[in-house]
C-alpha positions as CSV (number, residue, x, y, z in Angstrom):
1,M,-0.1,0.0,0.0
2,T,1.3,3.5,-1.0
3,V,1.3,6.2,1.6
4,E,1.5,9.8,0.6
5,I,3.7,12.0,2.7
6,T,2.5,15.7,2.7
7,S,4.6,17.0,5.6
8,K,8.5,17.6,5.8
9,I,10.6,14.6,6.9
10,V,12.7,15.9,9.8
11,S,14.2,12.4,10.8
12,Y,13.9,8.8,10.3
13,S,15.1,5.5,11.7
14,V,15.4,1.9,10.5
15,K,13.3,-0.6,12.5
16,K,15.5,-3.3,13.8
17,A,14.5,-6.8,14.0
18,V,13.7,-7.9,17.5
19,E,16.5,-10.3,18.8
20,E,15.4,-13.3,20.6
21,P,17.1,-13.8,24.1
22,P,19.7,-16.6,24.0
23,L,18.6,-20.0,25.1
24,A,19.6,-20.9,28.8
25,D,22.1,-23.8,29.0
26,E,20.5,-27.1,29.9
27,N,22.8,-30.2,30.3
28,P,21.2,-33.0,28.5
29,L,23.0,-35.4,30.9
30,T,21.0,-34.1,33.8
31,V,17.7,-33.4,32.2
32,R,15.1,-35.2,34.3
33,I,12.8,-37.5,32.5
34,P,9.5,-37.9,34.4
35,S,8.7,-41.5,33.1
36,R,9.5,-44.0,30.4
37,P,8.0,-42.6,27.3
38,E,5.2,-44.5,25.4
39,G,6.2,-46.5,22.3
40,T,9.3,-48.3,21.1
41,L,12.8,-47.6,22.4
42,E,16.1,-49.0,21.2
43,A,17.4,-51.5,23.5
44,V,20.5,-53.9,24.2
45,S,19.9,-57.3,25.4
46,E,22.6,-58.9,27.3
47,K,23.3,-62.3,28.8
48,I,25.4,-62.0,32.0
49,S,27.4,-65.1,33.1
50,Y,29.1,-65.2,36.3
51,V,30.7,-67.7,38.7
52,G,30.6,-67.5,42.6
53,A,30.5,-69.8,45.6
54,E,27.1,-71.2,44.5
55,G,28.3,-72.1,41.0
56,R,27.7,-70.6,37.6
57,K,24.8,-68.4,37.1
58,K,23.2,-66.7,34.1
59,V,20.8,-63.8,33.9
60,Y,19.4,-61.6,31.1
61,L,19.1,-57.9,31.2
62,L,17.7,-55.2,28.8
63,V,18.9,-51.6,28.7
64,S,16.7,-49.1,26.7
65,F,18.1,-45.9,25.3
66,M,16.5,-42.7,24.0
67,P,17.7,-39.3,22.5
68,V,17.5,-36.5,25.0
69,E,17.6,-32.8,24.0
70,G,19.4,-29.9,25.8
71,V,21.1,-26.7,25.2
72,L,24.8,-26.0,25.3
73,G,26.3,-22.7,24.4
74,G,22.9,-21.4,23.5
75,K,22.5,-24.1,20.8
76,R,20.1,-27.0,21.0
77,V,21.9,-30.4,21.1
78,V,20.8,-34.0,21.4
79,I,22.6,-37.0,23.0
80,E,21.6,-40.6,23.7
81,R,21.0,-41.7,27.3
82,P,20.0,-45.0,29.0
83,V,16.5,-44.5,30.5
84,E,15.5,-48.1,31.6
85,F,17.1,-51.1,33.0
86,F,14.9,-54.2,32.8
87,F,15.0,-57.7,34.2
88,P,12.7,-60.0,32.0
89,S,10.3,-62.2,33.7
90,G,10.7,-66.0,33.5
91,Q,13.9,-65.9,35.5
92,L,12.5,-64.7,38.7
93,S,13.4,-66.6,41.9
94,S,14.0,-65.6,45.5
95,E,17.7,-65.2,44.8
96,H,17.0,-62.9,41.9
97,Q,14.4,-60.6,43.5
98,W,17.2,-58.2,44.5
99,I,18.1,-57.8,40.9
100,T,14.6,-56.7,40.0
101,A,14.6,-54.1,42.8
102,T,18.2,-52.9,41.7
103,M,17.0,-52.4,38.0
104,R,14.1,-50.4,39.2
105,S,16.5,-48.1,41.2
106,L,18.8,-47.8,38.3
107,S,15.9,-46.8,36.0
108,L,15.0,-44.0,38.3
109,A,18.6,-43.0,38.4
110,A,18.9,-43.0,34.7
111,R,15.9,-40.8,34.3
112,G,17.1,-38.6,37.0
113,G,20.4,-38.2,35.3
114,Y,22.8,-39.7,37.9
115,V,23.0,-43.3,36.5
116,T,26.9,-43.2,36.1
117,Q,27.4,-42.7,39.9
118,A,24.7,-45.2,40.8
119,V,26.4,-48.0,38.8
120,A,29.8,-47.0,40.1
121,D,28.3,-47.3,43.7
122,L,27.0,-50.7,43.0
123,R,30.4,-51.8,41.9
124,K,31.5,-51.2,45.5
125,V,28.9,-53.5,47.1
126,A,30.6,-56.6,49.0
127,W,29.2,-59.7,50.5
128,D,30.7,-62.6,52.7
129,K,30.3,-65.3,50.1
130,G,33.7,-64.7,48.4
131,L,34.7,-63.3,45.1
132,V,32.6,-63.6,42.0
133,R,34.1,-64.1,38.5
134,C,32.6,-62.2,35.6
135,G,34.1,-60.9,32.3
136,M,37.6,-60.2,31.1
137,N,39.8,-57.2,31.6
138,R,41.6,-55.4,28.7
139,W,44.5,-57.8,28.9
140,G,42.5,-60.9,28.6
141,K,42.4,-61.8,32.3
142,P,39.3,-62.9,34.3
143,M,37.7,-60.1,36.3
144,F,36.9,-60.8,40.0
145,H,34.3,-58.7,41.9
146,D,33.3,-58.5,45.5
147,S,29.7,-59.6,45.1
148,E,26.9,-60.6,42.5
149,V,25.8,-57.0,42.7
150,A,29.2,-55.7,41.8
151,A,29.6,-58.2,38.9
152,I,26.3,-57.3,37.4
153,A,27.1,-53.5,37.8
154,W,30.5,-54.2,36.0
155,S,28.5,-55.9,33.2
156,I,26.2,-52.9,32.9
157,Q,29.1,-50.6,32.7
158,Q,30.5,-52.6,29.6
159,I,27.0,-52.2,27.9
160,L,27.2,-48.4,28.5
161,Y,30.8,-48.4,27.3
162,R,30.1,-50.3,24.1
163,R,27.1,-47.9,23.4
164,G,29.5,-44.9,23.8
165,F,27.9,-43.6,27.0
166,L,30.8,-44.4,29.4
167,D,34.5,-44.8,28.9
168,Q,36.2,-48.2,29.5
169,D,36.8,-47.4,33.1
170,G,33.2,-46.6,33.8
171,H,33.7,-42.8,33.8
172,Q,31.2,-40.5,32.1
173,V,32.0,-39.4,28.5
174,P,31.9,-35.7,28.4
175,V,28.6,-34.3,27.0
176,E,30.3,-32.5,24.1
177,E,31.6,-35.9,22.9
178,L,28.2,-37.5,23.4
179,V,26.7,-34.8,21.2
180,Q,29.3,-35.4,18.5
181,R,28.8,-39.3,18.7
182,Y,25.1,-39.0,18.3
183,A,25.4,-36.5,15.4
184,Q,27.8,-38.9,13.7
185,R,25.4,-41.8,14.2
186,L,22.6,-39.8,12.6
187,A,24.8,-38.8,9.7
188,S,26.2,-42.2,9.0
189,G,23.5,-44.6,10.2
190,H,26.0,-46.5,12.3
191,P,26.4,-46.4,16.0
192,W,29.8,-45.5,17.7
193,Q,32.0,-48.4,18.0
194,P,34.7,-48.7,20.7
195,P,38.3,-48.9,19.5
196,S,39.8,-52.3,19.0
197,P,42.4,-53.7,21.5
198,E,45.2,-52.9,19.0
199,E,44.0,-49.3,18.6
200,Q,43.7,-48.8,22.2
201,A,47.2,-50.1,23.0
202,R,48.7,-47.9,20.3
203,A,46.7,-44.9,21.7
204,E,48.1,-45.6,25.2
205,R,51.7,-45.9,24.0
206,E,51.5,-42.6,22.1
207,A,50.0,-41.0,25.2
208,E,52.9,-42.3,27.4
209,A,55.4,-41.2,24.9
210,Q,53.9,-37.7,24.9
211,Q,54.1,-37.7,28.7
212,G,57.7,-38.8,28.8
213,R,56.9,-42.3,30.4
214,P,59.2,-45.2,29.9
215,T,59.8,-46.7,26.5
216,V,57.7,-49.9,25.9
217,V,60.1,-52.8,25.0
218,G,57.7,-55.6,24.6
219,Q,54.5,-57.3,25.7
220,C,53.9,-59.1,29.0
221,P,53.4,-62.8,28.4
222,E,51.2,-63.0,31.5
223,C,48.7,-60.1,31.0
224,R,49.6,-58.8,27.6
225,G,50.3,-55.5,29.2
226,D,53.4,-53.3,28.1
227,L,56.9,-54.2,29.2
228,I,59.4,-51.4,30.3
229,M,63.0,-51.6,31.3
230,M,63.4,-51.5,35.2
231,D,66.9,-51.9,36.6
232,G,68.0,-53.4,33.3
233,C,65.2,-56.1,33.2
234,P,61.9,-56.1,31.2
235,T,59.2,-55.7,33.7
236,C,55.4,-55.6,33.3
237,Y,54.2,-51.9,33.3
238,A,50.5,-52.9,33.8
239,G,51.3,-54.1,37.3
240,C,50.7,-57.9,37.2
241,G,54.3,-58.3,38.6
242,W,55.9,-60.2,35.8
243,S,59.6,-59.7,35.3
244,K,62.0,-61.6,32.9
245,C,64.5,-61.6,35.6
246,G,62.3,-63.2,38.1
């Protein structure tokens, strides 16, 4: 529409676009999820086998994941978080009831944003029935835990590690890295994969070299860890105690 101006123009100004206020940061790792959302979630099914004083036992667990939105640096981001730990029916008995209760507690912790600490605390649980053997460490040696609770908690940590949520030692992966991993997954269509043992060993040697640590001279025949020279003798740097000189 044309407007005729009949009076003298004495001044003018350009109307600026209204700038929206920046978004407040909201860490997607700690965003509280009120309840499990309806519908289908991606899940990992795991058979956990362990050996204790009462012999070998096997249990099956399900861990469900979902994308969670947040705000970092004023930008909306998405990561993947575990939201549900489930103990399927059909394997319930009096000795397994504690597992069901523990999985419910872990589910609440996952939706509350503190599952990493909750699983780490379970790994500290001990009992008076002796050690429980479950899984293998990075050097191919059996892992021993202080209780069934600790053994299952370690297995859950390994599930979350292979999914890219935790590192191999059970520590939380930084949220920035989680954002990047989920974005790469959407772009490639493939989930994050943990490095192979060879790649991990190479990275550890490079890190040690950069920090000025002893030079690796071989591989330990006992635990497959690195050997370094100590007092003129090849000695296991991983701490298993092996030495070529006895």
